[in-house]
C-alpha positions in Angstrom: -108.8 -24.7 -15.1 -110.4 -21.8 -16.8 -109.0 -20.9 -20.5 -110.1 -18.3 -23.4 -111.5 -20.3 -26.6 -112.8 -18.5 -30.1 -115.7 -19.9 -31.2 -117.6 -19.0 -34.7 -119.4 -15.6 -34.6 -120.1 -12.8 -37.3 -117.3 -10.3 -38.2 -117.5 -7.6 -41.0 -115.3 -10.0 -43.3 -118.1 -12.4 -43.2 -116.5 -14.6 -40.8 -118.0 -15.1 -37.2 -116.0 -15.7 -34.1 -116.8 -15.1 -30.6 -114.5 -15.2 -27.5 -115.7 -17.2 -24.6 -114.6 -18.5 -21.5 -114.5 -22.3 -20.6 -113.5 -24.3 -17.8 -111.7 -27.5 -18.2 -113.3 -30.0 -15.9 -111.2 -33.0 -14.4 -112.7 -36.4 -15.5 -114.9 -38.0 -13.1 -113.5 -40.8 -11.0 -115.1 -43.4 -8.7 -114.5 -43.8 -5.0 -112.6 -46.9 -5.6 -110.5 -46.0 -8.3 -107.6 -45.4 -6.1 -105.7 -42.4 -4.4 -107.1 -38.8 -5.6 -104.4 -36.8 -7.9 -102.5 -34.9 -6.2 -103.6 -31.3 -5.4 -107.0 -32.6 -6.1 -109.7 -31.0 -3.7 -112.0 -32.8 -1.2 -115.8 -32.7 -1.7 -118.1 -33.2 -4.4 -117.4 -34.1 -8.0 -117.1 -31.2 -10.6 -119.6 -33.1 -12.6 -122.2 -32.8 -10.1 -121.6 -29.5 -8.9 -119.7 -27.3 -11.5 -117.3 -24.8 -9.9 -118.4 -21.3 -10.2 -116.5 -18.3 -12.0 -115.6 -16.6 -9.0 -113.8 -13.3 -9.1 -110.6 -14.7 -7.4 -110.5 -17.0 -10.3 -111.5 -14.3 -13.1 -108.8 -11.9 -11.9 -106.0 -13.8 -12.6 -107.2 -14.6 -15.9 -107.8 -11.3 -16.8 -104.5 -10.1 -15.9 -102.8 -13.0 -17.7 -104.6 -11.9 -20.7 -103.6 -8.6 -20.9 -105.3 -5.3 -21.2 -104.9 -5.0 -25.1 -106.1 -8.5 -25.7 -109.1 -8.3 -23.4 -110.1 -5.0 -25.1 -109.7 -6.3 -28.5 -111.8 -9.6 -27.8 -114.5 -7.6 -26.1 -114.5 -5.4 -29.4 -114.6 -8.3 -31.7 -117.4 -10.3 -29.7 -119.6 -7.1 -29.8 -119.1 -6.7 -33.6 -120.7 -9.9 -34.0 -123.3 -9.5 -31.4 -124.9 -6.1 -32.1 -127.5 -5.8 -34.6 -127.0 -5.1 -38.3 -129.5 -1.9 -38.4 -127.6 0.0 -35.3 -127.6 3.4 -37.3 -125.0 2.2 -39.6 -121.7 0.7 -39.5 -120.2 3.5 -37.7 -122.3 3.2 -34.7 -121.8 -0.4 -34.5 -117.9 0.1 -34.4 -118.1 3.1 -31.8 -120.3 1.0 -29.4 -117.7 -2.1 -29.8 -114.8 0.3 -29.2 -116.4 2.0 -26.3 -117.0 -1.3 -24.5 -113.6 -2.7 -25.5 -111.9 0.3 -24.1 -114.1 -0.4 -20.7 -113.3 -3.8 -20.3 -109.7 -2.9 -20.9 -110.0 -0.6 -17.9 -111.4 -3.2 -15.9 -108.6 -5.5 -16.4 -106.1 -2.9 -15.7 -107.6 -2.1 -12.3 -108.0 -6.0 -11.6 -104.2 -6.3 -12.3 -103.2 -3.4 -10.3 -105.4 -4.5 -7.6 -103.8 -8.2 -7.7 -100.4 -6.5 -7.5 -101.6 -4.4 -4.4 -103.0 -7.3 -2.6 -99.5 -9.4 -3.1 -97.6 -6.4 -1.8 -99.7 -5.8 1.3 -99.6 -10.0 1.8 -95.7 -9.8 1.4 -95.5 -6.7 4.0 -97.5 -8.4 6.8 -96.0 -12.1 6.3 -94.4 -12.9 9.7 -90.4 -12.6 9.6 -88.3 -15.5 9.2 -86.4 -16.2 12.6 -82.7 -15.4 12.4 -79.9 -16.6 14.4 -78.6 -13.6 16.6 -76.1 -11.2 15.4 -72.6 -11.7 16.5 -71.7 -9.9 19.6 -75.5 -10.0 20.9 -76.5 -10.5 24.2 -77.3 -14.5 24.0 -73.9 -15.0 22.4 -72.1 -12.9 25.2 -74.2 -14.7 28.0 -73.2 -18.0 26.4 -69.4 -17.0 26.3 -69.7 -16.0 30.1 -71.1 -19.3 30.8 -68.7 -21.1 28.9 -66.0 -19.1 30.8 -67.8 -20.3 34.3 -67.5 -23.8 33.3 -64.0 -23.5 32.4 -62.9 -21.9 35.5 -64.9 -24.0 37.9 -62.7 -25.8 40.6 -63.8 -29.1 42.1 -61.5 -30.4 44.6 -61.7 -32.4 47.6 -60.3 -30.9 51.0 -59.9 -33.0 54.1 -61.9 -31.9 56.7 -64.4 -29.8 54.4 -65.3 -32.5 52.0 -66.0 -31.6 48.3 -65.8 -28.1 47.2 -67.5 -26.9 44.0 -66.7 -23.1 43.3 -64.5 -20.5 42.0 -61.3 -18.5 42.8 -61.0 -15.0 42.6 -60.5 -14.9 38.9 -61.7 -17.3 35.9 -57.9 -17.2 34.5 -56.2 -18.9 38.0 -54.3 -21.6 36.7 -52.1 -24.4 38.0 -54.1 -27.2 40.0 -55.3 -27.5 42.6 -57.1 -24.0 42.6 -58.7 -23.7 45.8 -62.5 -22.3 45.7 -62.7 -18.7 47.5 -65.8 -17.4 49.5 -65.9 -14.2 47.6 -65.3 -15.6 44.0 -67.6 -18.5 44.8 -70.3 -16.2 45.8 -70.0 -13.7 42.7 -70.1 -16.9 40.6 -73.2 -18.2 42.3 -75.0 -14.9 41.5 -73.8 -15.1 38.0 -74.7 -18.7 37.6 -78.2 -17.7 38.8 -78.4 -14.5 36.5 -77.2 -16.8 33.4 -79.9 -19.9 34.7 -78.3 -22.5 32.3 -80.8 -25.4 31.7 -77.8 -28.0 31.1 -77.3 -29.1 34.4 -73.2 -28.9 34.2 -73.1 -26.7 37.2 -75.4 -27.0 40.0 -76.4 -24.1 42.0 -77.0 -26.4 45.1 -73.4 -27.5 45.2 -72.0 -24.3 44.8 -74.1 -23.0 47.8 -73.3 -26.1 49.7 -69.7 -25.1 49.2 -70.2 -21.7 50.5 -71.5 -23.2 53.6 -68.3 -25.4 53.7 -66.1 -22.6 53.3 -67.5 -20.7 56.5 -64.8 -20.1 59.2 -64.9 -21.8 62.6 -66.1 -18.8 64.5 -68.9 -17.8 62.0 -69.1 -15.6 58.7 -66.7 -15.4 55.9 -63.5 -13.7 54.9 -61.4 -13.0 51.6 -58.4 -15.3 51.5 -56.2 -12.3 52.1 -57.9 -11.4 55.4 -56.9 -14.0 57.6 -59.0 -16.0 60.1 -61.0 -13.3 61.0 -64.7 -12.9 59.6 -65.2 -9.5 57.7 -68.6 -7.8 57.4 -68.4 -7.1 53.4 -67.4 -10.2 52.6 -69.9 -12.4 55.3 -72.8 -10.0 53.7 -72.4 -10.9 50.0 -72.0 -14.5 50.9 -75.2 -14.4 52.9 -77.0 -12.4 50.0 -75.8 -15.3 47.7 -77.2 -17.9 49.6 -80.6 -16.3 50.3 -80.8 -15.5 46.7 -80.1 -19.5 45.8 -82.8 -20.3 48.2 -81.0 -21.4 51.5 -82.8 -22.5 54.4 -84.3 -19.6 55.9 -83.5 -20.9 59.5 -80.2 -21.4 58.7 -79.6 -17.6 57.5 -81.2 -16.4 60.5 -79.0 -18.5 62.6 -76.0 -17.4 60.7 -76.7 -13.6 60.8 -77.3 -13.4 64.5 -73.8 -15.0 65.0 -72.5 -12.1 62.6 -74.3 -9.5 64.1 -71.0 -8.1 65.6 -69.5 -7.8 62.6 -72.1 -5.0 61.8 -71.3 -2.9 64.7 -69.1 0.0 63.8 -67.4 -0.2 67.6 -66.2 -3.7 66.5 -64.8 -2.7 63.1 -64.5 1.2 63.3 -61.8 1.4 60.5 -63.9 -1.0 58.2 -67.2 0.7 58.7 -65.9 3.9 58.2 -65.0 2.9 54.4 -67.8 3.6 51.8 -66.8 0.2 50.2 -67.4 -1.8 53.4 -70.7 0.0 54.4 -72.3 -0.4 50.8 -71.4 -4.0 50.5 -73.2 -4.9 54.0 -76.3 -3.1 53.0 -76.5 -4.5 49.6 -76.2 -8.0 50.9 -78.0 -7.8 54.3 -81.1 -6.2 52.4 -81.2 -9.5 50.4 -80.6 -11.9 53.3 -82.5 -10.4 56.2 -84.6 -7.4 55.0 -86.1 -7.4 58.6 -82.3 -6.8 60.2 -82.3 -4.4 62.9 -78.7 -3.5 61.8 -80.2 -1.8 58.7 -81.4 1.5 59.6 -78.0 2.3 61.6 -75.8 1.2 58.5 -77.8 3.3 56.2 -77.5 6.2 58.6 -73.8 5.7 58.8 -73.9 6.0 54.6 -75.9 8.9 54.6 -74.2 11.0 57.1 -71.0 10.0 55.1 -71.9 12.1 52.5 -69.5 15.2 51.7 -70.5 18.3 49.7 -68.5 19.1 46.4 -68.1 23.0 45.2 -66.8 21.6 41.7 -70.1 20.4 41.2 -72.8 22.4 42.3 -72.2 21.4 45.9 -74.0 18.6 45.5 -73.1 15.8 48.0 -71.3 13.0 47.1 -69.2 9.9 48.3 -65.2 9.2 48.5 -63.6 6.3 49.4 -63.5 6.9 53.1 -66.9 8.2 54.7 -67.0 12.0 55.5 -67.5 10.9 59.5 -64.5 8.9 59.6 -60.8 9.8 59.4 -59.8 9.0 55.7 -59.6 11.2 52.9 -63.4 11.7 51.6 -62.4 13.1 48.4 -65.1 12.8 45.7 -65.3 9.8 43.7 -67.4 8.4 40.9 -67.3 5.2 41.8 -68.3 5.3 45.6 -70.8 7.8 44.9 -72.4 5.4 42.5 -71.9 2.4 45.1 -73.6 4.7 47.6 -76.7 5.6 45.4 -77.5 1.9 44.5 -77.3 1.0 48.2 -79.4 3.6 49.2 -82.0 3.1 46.2 -82.3 -0.5 47.4 -82.7 0.4 50.9 -85.2 2.8 49.8 -87.6 0.1 48.0 -87.0 -2.4 50.8 -87.3 -0.2 54.1 -88.6 3.1 52.6 -87.2 6.3 53.1 -87.4 9.8 54.8 -87.1 13.4 53.0 -83.4 13.7 54.2 -82.5 10.2 52.8 -84.2 10.7 49.6 -82.6 14.4 49.1 -79.1 12.7 50.0 -79.7 9.9 47.4 -81.0 12.2 44.7 -78.0 14.8 45.4 -75.8 11.5 44.4 -77.6 11.2 41.3 -77.3 15.1 40.7 -73.6 14.8 41.2 -72.9 11.8 38.7 -75.0 13.8 36.1 -73.1 16.8 36.5 -70.0 14.9 35.5 -69.8 16.2 32.0 -70.0 19.7 32.6 -67.5 19.3 35.4 -63.7 20.2 34.8 -62.2 17.6 32.5 -65.6 16.7 31.2 -66.1 13.9 33.7 -64.0 11.2 31.5 -62.3 9.9 34.7 -65.7 9.0 36.3 -65.6 6.0 34.0 -62.1 4.6 34.6 -61.4 1.7 36.8 -59.7 2.3 39.8 -58.3 0.7 42.8 -58.0 1.4 46.6 -56.7 -0.3 50.0 -58.5 -1.0 53.1 -56.4 -1.1 55.9 -57.4 -2.5 59.2 -55.6 -3.6 62.5 -55.3 -7.3 63.0 -57.5 -8.4 65.6 -54.6 -10.6 66.9 -52.0 -8.2 66.6 -53.1 -4.3 66.6 -49.5 -3.6 65.8 -49.7 -5.0 62.2 -52.4 -3.9 59.6 -54.4 -6.1 57.4 -54.4 -4.8 53.9 -57.2 -5.4 51.6 -56.7 -4.5 47.9 -60.4 -3.6 46.1 -60.4 -3.0 42.5 -63.6 -1.0 41.3 -65.5 -1.5 38.1 -66.4 2.1 37.9 -68.2 2.0 34.4 -70.4 -0.6 36.0 -71.2 1.2 39.2 -72.0 4.3 37.3 -74.4 2.6 34.9 -76.1 1.1 37.9 -76.8 4.3 39.8 -78.1 5.5 36.4 -80.7 2.9 35.9 -81.8 3.2 39.3 -85.6 4.2 39.8 -85.1 7.7 40.9 -82.4 8.7 38.1 -84.7 9.4 35.2 -86.9 11.6 37.3 -84.2 13.6 38.9 -82.4 13.9 35.4 -85.9 15.1 33.9 -86.1 17.9 36.6 -82.5 19.0 36.4 -80.6 18.4 33.7 -82.7 16.9 30.9 -83.3 13.6 29.5 -80.8 13.7 27.0 -78.1 14.7 29.4 -79.0 11.3 31.4 -79.2 9.2 28.1 -76.0 10.3 26.8 -74.3 9.6 30.1 -75.7 6.1 30.6 -74.9 5.3 27.2 -71.1 6.1 27.5 -71.1 4.1 30.6 -72.9 1.0 29.2 -70.7 1.5 26.4 -67.8 1.3 28.0 -68.9 -1.7 29.9 -69.6 -3.6 26.8 -65.9 -2.8 25.7 -64.0 -4.2 28.3 -65.4 -7.8 27.6 -64.3 -10.2 25.2 -66.6 -13.1 24.4 -68.3 -12.4 27.8 -65.4 -12.5 29.8 -64.5 -9.1 31.4 -60.6 -8.3 31.7 -59.3 -6.1 34.0 -55.5 -6.9 33.1 -53.7 -9.8 31.5 -52.3 -11.3 34.4 -53.6 -14.7 36.3 -56.0 -12.3 38.3 -57.0 -10.4 35.1 -60.5 -11.9 34.8 -62.3 -11.3 38.3 -65.9 -13.4 38.6 -67.1 -10.3 40.2 -66.3 -8.1 37.2 -68.1 -10.7 35.1 -71.2 -10.6 37.0 -71.2 -6.7 37.3 -70.8 -6.3 33.6 -73.4 -8.8 32.6 -75.7 -7.6 35.1 -75.5 -4.0 33.6 -75.7 -5.3 30.0 -79.0 -7.2 31.1 -80.7 -4.5 33.0 -79.9 -2.2 30.1 -81.3 -4.2 27.3 -84.4 -5.0 29.6 -84.9 -1.0 30.1 -84.6 0.1 26.4 -86.8 -2.9 25.2 -89.9 -1.7 23.9 -92.3 -4.2 22.0 -92.7 -3.7 18.2 -95.2 -0.9 17.9 -95.6 -0.4 21.6 -95.9 2.7 23.3 -92.8 4.8 23.1 -91.5 2.4 20.3 -90.8 5.3 18.1 -88.8 7.3 20.6 -85.0 7.6 20.7 -82.7 7.4 23.9 -82.3 4.8 26.3 -85.9 5.9 27.9 -88.1 4.7 24.6 -86.1 3.2 21.8 -86.6 -0.6 20.7 -83.8 -3.0 21.8 -81.2 -3.5 19.1 
């Protein structure tokens, strides 16, 4: 260690004193003397190679000594060193005082440099990992997965074997609960999104259950639809199976057996409904991107748009397609569903100018919502519709399918499609798009508790499909707004340029 020591020197009073630096050296030790003391450094012994007085050791010593003490020490030392005949006693004092002041300034600068280095080192130190804050996306995902585990139904059905899946709602109780094709398909989508690593729910078993829930004549249906396969459910199941890695040969054979389901002549009332057509398009694009029925289904959807005078005559969609016989009253959730389906079709199949124009008009209609009468607040409100079809076995009776729409999730998904930002930049401006998207995502988040989305408090009030849609929106939004620290755009605000937080 370094220490200051006073040694004899001459002073005006007749005493001699001098301040020098002395380095304490550790005692020499033999290689056989046992382990080295704690903190000893490897290398040649200090006796053989004296350690130099490096600046890294001198600066801390000077800093500890203090500016006044260092200046006075130099002053005293110079008085003892300077010759007596230096133009009188006053000159000696002036030289010593000047040198002392200079050394004091150097010591002060050294201490300031040490403080600056310490501050810089603390500023660039890597942050200590902290657990995610309450309500963060990882906690939300974990809550969803725990709800999937609690709601999982595992039963043995005679003639079908073991079934592992979900009913319509995560809140359905009272065993035995029978898995449904619709609930299990969305549960499989959700499981693949979460991708847990504990193996407690096996995606392969869930996919096998979907095959076992297949109707005898092919295809799938909701549990309220009777024994006939329906296109909107069959396409969703096929899409989930394709995403889970089902055998392409089995998928191709099943799609061929279901081809009649996509024919408007076979199901005229169903395929005149926006909900049905958008479900079929999204499912088939994932399961069979080369299916011949896709081009015709997209044309049905494009032709089904209608102009809305209340929002700049932009084309939009209602519950019924404009080519059908129902009510094509403009609807935000149906317009958003159509935009999402057409966006996916454009990425898989390409699109012509007319198809692109209709898709972008749907986005303009959604962006015009805040400027419409009522401010477009109803666009984000959940809604419900009924899809009526004649029963195939008895045309005098009708099949009734009750459909609930998570409106905020669909609007958010539409506003996060590829062309939404570009359309907004050229029309209403990016701040409008950001505000509209943020409002939709905020409502999506507000409708969940602990990763479970709630429609109502009844036994059917926690639909599996709602959890899938809600979580997929929040994940997509988190990825879209994320910017690496210091990366391009990290200083910008809004959905297009702020950091994830």
